[in-house]
Structure formats: C-alpha cells, structure tokens
FILUM-393613 format. One line per 2 residues: for each residue y, x, z of N, C-alpha, C. Coordinates in steps of 0.05 Angstrom, whole numbers, plus 5000, padded with zeros to 4 digits. Each point is the difference from the previous one (the first is absolute). Last residue first. Example, Ala and Ser with C-alpha at 12.3 -4.5 7.8 and 13.67 -1.06 7.14 Angstrom:
4955,5257,5142,5024,5016,5001,5022,4985,5014 ~ 4885,5006,4999,5024,4982,5000,5024,5018,5000;
END
This chain:
5706,2493,3451,5024,4999,5020,5023,5004,4983 ~ 4907,4996,4961,5016,4978,5011,5020,5001,5020;
4940,5063,4950,4985,4985,5019,5017,4977,5012 ~ 5035,5064,4938,4979,4985,4986,4984,4983,5018;
5069,5057,5035,5009,4978,4985,4981,4984,4983 ~ 4971,5072,5051,5008,4981,5018,5014,4976,4985;
4973,5079,4952,4978,4984,5010,5008,4976,5018 ~ 5063,5043,4918,4991,5005,5028,4979,4983,5013;
5038,5020,4901,4979,4984,5011,4990,5007,5030 ~ 5070,5037,4928,4986,5014,5021,4976,4985,5012;
5059,4960,4932,4993,5027,4991,4983,5013,5020 ~ 5031,4912,5020,4985,4999,4977,4991,5029,4990;
5058,4997,5072,4976,4987,5009,4981,4997,4975 ~ 5088,5027,4983,4985,5021,5014,4973,4991,5010;
5060,4938,4958,4988,5021,4981,4989,5023,5013 ~ 5035,4931,5054,4979,4988,4983,4989,5022,4982;
5076,5026,5056,4974,4994,5015,4978,4989,4981 ~ 5098,5022,4978,4979,5018,4995,4970,4993,5011;
5084,4945,5006,4998,5009,4973,4972,5018,4995 ~ 5031,4975,5090,4990,4979,4986,4994,5005,4970;
5043,5068,5050,4975,4994,5011,4987,4977,4985 ~ 5087,5022,4977,4981,5018,4990,4972,4996,5012;
5081,4930,4976,4988,5011,5026,4977,5015,4992 ~ 5092,4980,4948,4973,5000,4996,4989,5011,5026;
5097,4950,4972,4984,5022,5014,4971,4994,4996 ~ 5076,4968,4932,4983,4993,5021,4986,5026,5011;
5067,4990,4921,5011,4999,5028,4982,4993,5022 ~ 4959,5047,4919,5023,4984,4995,5018,4998,5028;
4924,5040,5028,4994,4991,4974,5024,4978,4992 ~ 4983,5084,5079,5012,4974,4990,4990,4997,4973;
4988,5066,5093,4988,4994,4975,5011,4971,4994 ~ 5015,5049,5084,5018,5007,4976,4990,4992,4973;
4966,4993,5096,5022,4980,4996,5014,5007,4973 ~ 4921,5041,5043,5028,5012,5008,5022,4980,4994;
4895,4984,5034,5018,4996,4976,5027,5012,5008 ~ 4910,5044,5042,5019,4978,5004,5018,4996,4974;
4898,5038,5023,5022,5003,4981,5019,4980,5002 ~ 4909,5047,5058,5021,4979,4997,5021,5010,4979;
4895,5017,5053,5022,5012,4980,5016,4975,4994 ~ 4924,5022,5079,5019,4980,4990,5018,5014,4982;
4895,5026,5033,5029,5009,5000,5012,4975,4988 ~ 4904,5018,5053,5013,4982,4980,5029,5008,5004;
4898,5047,5024,5029,4997,5005,5008,4981,4980 ~ 4901,5000,5041,5014,5006,4974,5028,4997,5007;
4923,4984,5060,5013,5030,5003,5017,5003,4976 ~ 4953,4921,5023,4982,5019,4985,5014,5027,5002;
5045,4926,5033,4977,5002,5020,4982,5018,4987 ~ 5077,4980,4952,5004,5017,5020,4979,5005,5020;
4992,4943,4924,5003,5027,4993,5004,5020,5024 ~ 4995,4906,5015,4974,5009,4990,5001,5030,4990;
5077,4953,5027,4983,5005,5024,4974,5012,4990 ~ 5063,4972,4934,5009,5023,5015,4981,5008,5024;
4979,4921,4953,4994,5025,4985,5012,5024,5013 ~ 5020,4918,5040,4970,5005,5001,4994,5026,4984;
5090,4969,4999,4992,5009,5026,4969,5008,5002 ~ 5031,4957,4925,5009,5026,4998,4994,5014,5028;
4981,4909,4990,4983,5013,4983,5009,5032,5001 ~ 5056,4941,5048,4971,4999,5011,4982,5018,4984;
5086,4983,4965,5003,5019,5024,4967,5002,5013 ~ 5014,4938,4933,5002,5027,4986,5002,5021,5025;
4995,4907,5020,4974,5007,4990,5002,5031,4988 ~ 5050,4942,5075,5010,5021,4981,4975,5011,4991;
5001,4931,5070,5009,4990,4974,5007,5019,4980 ~ 4969,5025,5090,4981,4984,4985,5010,4989,4973;
5045,5090,5038,4995,4974,5013,4982,4984,4980 ~ 5020,5114,5014,4997,4974,4983,4995,4976,5019;
5032,5102,5012,4997,4980,5018,4999,4971,4984 ~ 5003,5085,4955,4994,5011,5026,4990,4975,5019;
5036,4983,4913,4974,5012,4999,4988,5007,5025 ~ 5089,4974,4997,4983,4978,4993,4973,5007,4997;
5068,5064,5016,4994,4988,5023,4981,4978,4994 ~ 5035,5043,4927,4978,5015,5014,4991,4990,5023;
5077,4963,4958,4976,4996,4984,4976,5013,5011 ~ 5083,5016,5038,4993,4974,5007,4974,4992,4986;
5039,5084,4983,4985,5000,5027,4994,4971,5009 ~ 5050,5014,4916,4971,5007,5000,4985,5001,5027;
5077,4926,4975,4999,5030,5008,4971,5011,5000 ~ 5009,4920,4936,5005,5002,5030,5005,5032,5004;
4967,4964,4918,5030,4997,5001,5010,5004,5028 ~ 4906,5041,4948,5013,4984,5020,5030,4996,4997;
4896,5031,4951,5028,5001,5000,5011,4982,5023 ~ 4902,5060,4967,5013,4976,5009,5032,5002,4997;
4894,5049,4983,5026,4998,4992,5012,4976,5007 ~ 4908,5063,5023,5014,4974,5003,5027,5006,4991;
4934,5071,4998,4984,4977,5007,5015,4973,5002 ~ 5004,5107,4959,5018,4977,5006,4981,4975,5004;
4971,5106,5018,4997,4977,4982,5019,4977,5010 ~ 4986,5088,5043,5011,5003,4973,4999,4976,4983;
4972,4995,5091,4983,5022,4987,5011,5005,4971 ~ 5045,4916,5029,4979,5013,5019,4983,5020,4985;
5096,4933,4999,4984,5020,4987,4982,5012,5022 ~ 5070,4910,4979,4983,5012,5020,4982,5020,4983;
5103,4963,4975,4970,5003,4994,4988,5011,5024 ~ 5099,4946,4964,4985,5017,5017,4970,5002,4993;
5109,4968,4972,4973,5000,4989,4986,5019,5017 ~ 5092,4942,5026,4982,5025,4999,4975,4996,4988;
5086,4951,5033,4993,5000,4972,4985,5026,4996 ~ 5052,5015,5085,4990,4975,4990,4996,5002,4970;
5008,5074,5090,5005,4991,4973,4986,4972,4996 ~ 4997,5053,5083,5015,4980,4997,5008,4990,4971;
4939,5071,5017,4992,4980,5021,5018,4976,4997 ~ 4999,5091,4953,4999,4974,4986,4995,4977,5019;
4958,5094,5027,5024,4996,4982,5000,4972,4993 ~ 4936,5030,5060,5021,5024,5003,5022,4996,4981;
4922,4937,5051,5016,5000,4976,5021,5022,5004 ~ 4899,4974,5046,5028,5012,5004,5013,5004,4974;
4916,4935,5048,5010,5017,4978,5026,5013,5012 ~ 4900,4943,5030,5024,5012,5006,5014,5018,4979;
4918,4915,5014,5012,5024,4986,5029,5008,5011 ~ 4927,4951,5062,5021,4991,4981,5008,5028,4988;
4937,4989,5075,4991,4986,4977,5021,4992,4978 ~ 5023,5056,5077,4989,4974,5008,4994,4982,4977;
5037,5082,4959,5003,4994,5029,4992,4972,5008 ~ 5000,5085,4920,4991,4975,5004,5000,4995,5031;
END
C-alpha cells in the first residue's frame, strides 16, 4: 500500500483481455470479477477509483481495509484463450464462468455489493 492506495504487481496476464479474476486473501476467494479490458487497466481502476466508478470505489475500500489489517490480497487471473466455441460463436470464458463461480463460492465482497 502506498500513499493510501493499494499497489499491485501482475506477474502474468497483465495485457490479457476477457479475463476472469479473483481476489484471494488467506486462502479464501473474497471477490470474483470479469473484464473485457486489459487486466492491468482493470486493476488500475481499483487502485485509482474516481467518484463515478462505484465498483472501483467499493473494491478500493475493501482492498485498503484488508491491507491495513496486514492481510495479503492476491490477484488470480484466468484469461480467455479464444478457443471456446459453441456452434460458430465464440464463448467468452470469463463471462460464462463468473455467475456460476460467484453462486457456488459466495465471495464476501461480491455479497457486499462490489
């Protein structure tokens, strides 16, 4: 955490688009999301939210809460390889999995409205 903002390092998939991502803390999935943007662009939104971005503001708040308590938050990412098709239609893996994973895992941040 630097100057009241969460800082992150992406070691893989920073430039991937159509990514399913999760925030994991102390072995528990606390949030699942998806993005069509590059992953680093999406994470920048959590790091530097603006007043009109309610999801980024809430995510930033939760991240700062955990980090201020000394709880680590890892970012796990599953990029869409572009290989999944149904008939002639590409299936976005991130979009296809997000709802089912949130329903099954019930991450606390998702339940709290981010």
